[in-house]
N, C-alpha and C positions, 0 to 999 in steps of 0.2 A: 810118125806124131809125138806117140805116144813114150820116145825114147826123149825127144823134144820137150816135152811136157814135164817127165820126171826130171831133167836137168833144171828146168827152170824152177819146178817146187821145192827141189834141193837148195837152189840159190835163192831161193826167200824163205826157207829154215836157216838157214847159213848166216844171212844178214838178220832178219829175227835176232839169233842169237848174239850177233857180235852189238847190236844194238842194245840187247836185254845188259848184258854181261858193261857196257856202259852205260846203260841206267843205276842199275846196281851202286855204281859209284859214285852217281850224284844224290842218291837215297832215294830215288826212285822206284816203278814197280817194273824193274828185268825179272826179275825171278818169277811175276805171275806169267812175263809173255813167253820165259821158256816154256814154261806150263801150256800155256797157249800152242805156242808153237808145234811142242811133241804133242800133244793133243790132237791136233790139225793132223799134224803126220801119221798118227796111230789113226785117225777117222777113214782120211781119205786112203790109205796103202789096207783098209779093210784089219788092223791093227795084226799088219805083215811084220810090219817092223818096232811097233813099241806096242805093249799089252800093258793088260789093264792095271796089273797091280803095277808096273812101272808108274801109271797115272799117280797110283795112289801114294806111292813114296814120296814122288814131286813134289805131292799136295804139301805131303808132313812138312818138306824139304823147304818148300818154301812160307809156309807159318811160321816155321823157326828161324829163316831169314829176318822175317816182319819183328817174332818177339825178340832175337836179338840186337837188332837196330834198337827197337826201341828202347831196350833197359839198355844198352849202352851209357848212354848220357848220364845214369845214375848210378850205376856202378863205377861211371869215374868217379863222382862226386864224392861219393862214399870214400871207395880208394885214397882218395885225399885228403880224407877227414870231415865231409859234409856230413850231416845228420837226416834222419827219414825224410824228414823237410824240404833239403838242399835235394836228396833225392828226385821228389817230388817239383820240384821246382825247376830239376833240368828236365824232366819231361814234358811238364807244361812248357818249358821256355823252347825247347825242340820245336812242338807242331807250331806254337806261335811263330816262333824264326822262321820257318819253313813256308808257312803260309805268307806270311810279308815278304821275306825272301823274293820268295815264287815271285809272286805279285810286284815284284821293282825289276829284279833282274831273273827273265823267264831262266829255267835251265839251271844255271851256275848259281844264283840264288838262293835256288833249293838247300843245296850246301853250304854254303855261306851263311845262310839266314837261320837255319839248323842250328850252325854249330854258335851262331853266337846271341842265338837262344837260349841255349842250354847254360851257357860261359853265362850271359848279365843275368837270367831270371836265378841260377843256383849262387850267386854273388850278389845280388840283392840280398836274396833269403837271409844268406848267412850274416847282413851285414846288418841288417832292417831288421830282422825276427829274432834272428840268434847270438846279435851286439857282438859279432865278431870283429875284430878291428878288421882293416881293409884290405890288408896286405893276406889274410888268414884267410880271408871272403873270396880275396882274388884268387887263391890258389886252388881253391877248391872248386870257384866257377872254370879256371884253367884246368882241370881235372874233369871236369863234366864238359870243354869241348872235348880233349884227348878223349874220352868214351864214345864219345857220337862219332870219331874220327873214327876209331877203332873198331865201332857198329857199321859202321859204310863198309869196312874192310870186310869183315865176318859176315855181311848179306852178302860181298862179292863170291867170297869162299864157300858159301851154302852154294850159289849158282852153278860155280865151278862144280860141285859135288855132285848137284844138279845133273850138271850135263855127264858126269862119269855115269850114276846110274842109269841116264837115259843109254850112252853109249854099250853100256855093258849089257845092258836087257837089247842089241839090235835083234 
């Protein structure tokens, strides 16, 4: 009976990890699921498989993934010539777009909305507030959207790093 429960537990663990990595690519909370799955496995096994230090490192990495994802649109806008206002507008646009996109198209709407929001808010800011030409403002908005996509990949990369840390601390 305990062997069957162990197989079931590790199977659920593996499925949670796969779901988490997919959620990371969609800009959702995948790294927190990885942390939760490892934490649950540690608690259930009496910390036989994962230790407390591992959980602390995973917590720091999960926070890092969120920070990287959050600032990426602003960094993209700045890299394409946007000022501080465009950076802030891209961050706000990412949040607004993600919320609106999720409400219109669950799951995929989150990533589409976040990228579109970063693009439109950075573009509008540069065009209306900074008085840039439309083509220049659009280029900055494009940089914000690219930055957001890069942030999603960075967050997913952090998820893989979390798995490596967990694996090395078995």
